[in-house]
C-alpha positions in Angstrom: 0.1 -0.1 0.0 1.3 3.3 -0.7 0.4 7.0 0.3 -0.5 9.6 -1.9 2.9 10.9 -2.4 2.9 7.4 -4.0 5.8 6.1 -1.2 5.2 2.8 0.9 3.7 4.7 4.8 6.5 3.9 7.4 6.1 0.0 9.1 5.7 0.4 13.3 8.4 -1.4 14.6 6.3 -4.1 16.4 4.9 -5.2 12.7 8.6 -5.3 11.8 9.6 -7.8 14.5 6.7 -10.5 13.7 8.8 -13.0 11.5 7.8 -13.4 8.0 6.5 -16.0 5.8 6.1 -19.9 7.0 1.9 -18.9 8.8 2.0 -22.0 11.0 5.4 -20.1 12.3 3.7 -16.8 12.4 0.5 -18.2 13.7 2.4 -19.4 16.6 4.6 -16.7 17.5 1.9 -14.3 18.1 0.3 -17.4 20.2 3.1 -17.8 22.2 4.4 -14.0 22.3 0.7 -13.3 24.0 0.5 -16.6 25.5 3.9 -16.2 27.4 3.7 -12.2 27.5 0.4 -12.6 29.3 0.8 -15.5 31.8 4.3 -15.9 32.7 6.1 -13.0 31.4 9.2 -12.2 29.3 12.5 -10.5 29.8 15.2 -10.0 26.5 18.3 -9.7 27.3 20.9 -9.2 24.6 18.3 -9.3 21.5 20.8 -6.4 18.8 23.1 -9.6 19.1 21.0 -11.8 16.8 22.0 -10.6 13.2 18.9 -9.6 11.2 20.0 -11.4 8.6 22.0 -14.1 6.7 23.1 -17.6 8.3 23.3 -18.2 12.5 23.0 -20.5 14.8 21.7 -19.6 18.2 23.0 -22.5 20.8 20.9 -22.4 24.1 20.6 -24.6 28.0 17.8 -26.7 27.7 15.6 -25.1 30.7 12.6 -27.4 30.0 9.9 -27.7 27.2 9.1 -24.2 26.8 12.4 -23.4 25.6 11.7 -23.3 22.3 8.9 -20.8 21.6 10.4 -18.7 24.6 13.5 -18.8 21.9 11.9 -18.1 19.0 9.9 -15.2 20.9 12.8 -13.6 22.0 14.5 -14.0 18.5 12.2 -12.2 16.7 11.4 -10.8 14.0 14.1 -14.1 13.1 12.7 -18.0 12.3 14.2 -19.8 13.7 15.1 -23.2 12.8 15.6 -25.6 15.9 16.7 -29.2 15.8 14.4 -31.8 17.8 15.2 -35.1 18.6 13.8 -37.5 16.2 12.0 -39.5 19.3 9.4 -36.3 18.4 8.7 -37.1 14.9 6.8 -40.3 15.7 3.9 -39.3 15.6 2.7 -38.0 12.4 0.7 -34.8 13.2 2.8 -33.4 15.7 5.5 -34.1 13.1 4.0 -32.4 10.4 3.4 -29.4 13.3 6.7 -28.9 14.2 7.8 -29.1 10.1 5.2 -26.9 9.7 7.5 -24.5 12.1 10.3 -25.4 10.2 11.8 -27.7 13.2 13.8 -30.7 11.8 14.7 -34.3 13.0 18.2 -35.5 14.4 18.9 -38.4 16.6 21.3 -37.5 19.3 22.6 -41.2 19.9 24.6 -41.6 16.4 26.6 -39.5 14.0 23.3 -38.2 12.2 24.7 -36.9 8.9 21.2 -36.5 7.6 20.7 -33.6 9.9 24.4 -31.9 9.7 22.9 -31.7 6.2 19.7 -30.2 6.6 21.2 -28.0 9.1 23.9 -26.9 6.7 21.9 -26.4 4.1 19.4 -24.4 6.4 22.9 -22.6 7.4 24.0 -21.4 3.6 20.4 -20.5 2.8 20.7 -17.8 5.3 18.2 -19.3 7.9 19.0 -19.3 11.7 19.2 -22.9 12.9 18.9 -23.3 17.2 20.3 -26.2 18.3 19.7 -26.7 23.1 21.9 -28.6 24.8 21.4 -30.3 28.9 23.9 -28.1 30.5 27.3 -26.8 29.5 29.9 -29.8 31.2 29.1 -32.8 31.0 30.1 -35.3 28.0 27.0 -34.7 25.7 26.3 -31.0 26.3 30.0 -30.7 25.4 28.9 -32.8 22.1 26.0 -30.7 21.0 28.5 -27.5 21.7 31.0 -29.2 19.0 28.8 -29.8 16.5 26.9 -26.2 17.0 31.2 -25.1 16.6 31.4 -28.1 13.6 27.8 -26.3 11.6 30.0 -22.5 12.0 32.7 -23.5 10.3 31.2 -25.5 7.8 29.0 -22.9 6.7 31.3 -19.5 7.8 28.0 -17.8 10.1 28.5 -17.0 13.5 27.4 -18.8 17.2 24.9 -16.7 18.5 25.2 -18.0 22.9 22.1 -17.3 24.8 20.9 -18.6 28.1 17.3 -19.0 29.4 15.8 -19.4 32.7 13.4 -18.5 35.5 13.2 -15.3 37.5 9.6 -16.8 40.1 7.7 -17.5 36.5 8.8 -14.7 34.7 11.3 -16.5 31.2 14.6 -14.0 31.2 16.0 -15.0 27.8 20.1 -13.5 27.3 22.0 -13.3 24.4 25.5 -13.3 23.8 27.8 -11.7 21.3 28.1 -14.0 18.4 31.0 -15.9 18.6 33.4 -16.1 14.8 34.7 -19.1 13.7 38.3 -18.6 13.2 39.5 -22.0 10.1 38.6 -25.3 10.1 40.4 -28.1 12.1 39.7 -29.5 15.1 41.6 -27.5 17.3 39.9 -24.5 16.0 36.3 -26.1 16.8 37.1 -27.7 20.2 38.5 -23.9 21.3 35.8 -22.7 20.1 33.6 -25.1 21.8 35.3 -24.0 24.8 34.0 -20.3 24.2 30.6 -21.3 23.7 31.0 -23.0 26.8 32.3 -20.2 28.8 29.7 -17.5 27.7 26.4 -19.5 28.4 27.6 -20.4 31.7 28.9 -16.5 32.5 25.7 -15.7 31.4 23.8 -18.1 33.6 25.9 -17.3 36.6 24.3 -13.6 36.1 21.0 -14.8 36.2 21.9 -16.2 39.9 23.1 -13.4 41.3 20.9 -11.5 43.7 18.6 -9.2 41.8 20.1 -6.2 43.5 23.5 -7.3 42.6 22.7 -7.0 39.5 21.2 -4.1 39.7 24.3 -2.3 41.2 26.9 -2.9 37.9 
């Protein structure tokens, strides 16, 4: 739509922050935004660190079953294509819903080459891929973070570290400055993995500080 001068009217900030395309994703975004903010509350910090365009990985700790919609809302207007465990795709209807909101399956019990190729395809196409890991110290978490570093190297995209937790009922999501891969060697991947783990630990530790101490900084 244009005005009398032939120019398009300015778009409101709220409208600009709604993800585009993928109708079910947009519907889910609107629903969960209202639900989470009105029922639970949501506080977001560091949203400026999520690139507005181009491929990137959002790597976050896994806190609860609410993590994907909460992080998806916090990362808007980017649509986040989450890697989800294969078992969730066992039921046809749930599988259809997950695929409709851009999620794709990964077998975390094996070296899932198909999931790696799909993630690389999406990253190289300019999409945002979301990856969750349990904690930051045990072997499974390090393997997932190592996978994120591998994808970042191969697709030449940044990793945005993210942390999610709850303050009472309210959800809190913090994004850190992007980590950019340097080189493609195994040693450089290990260094990137360690840097990612450290960043997420620091953000989570900050969230555990007393509110008065955080406010005094």
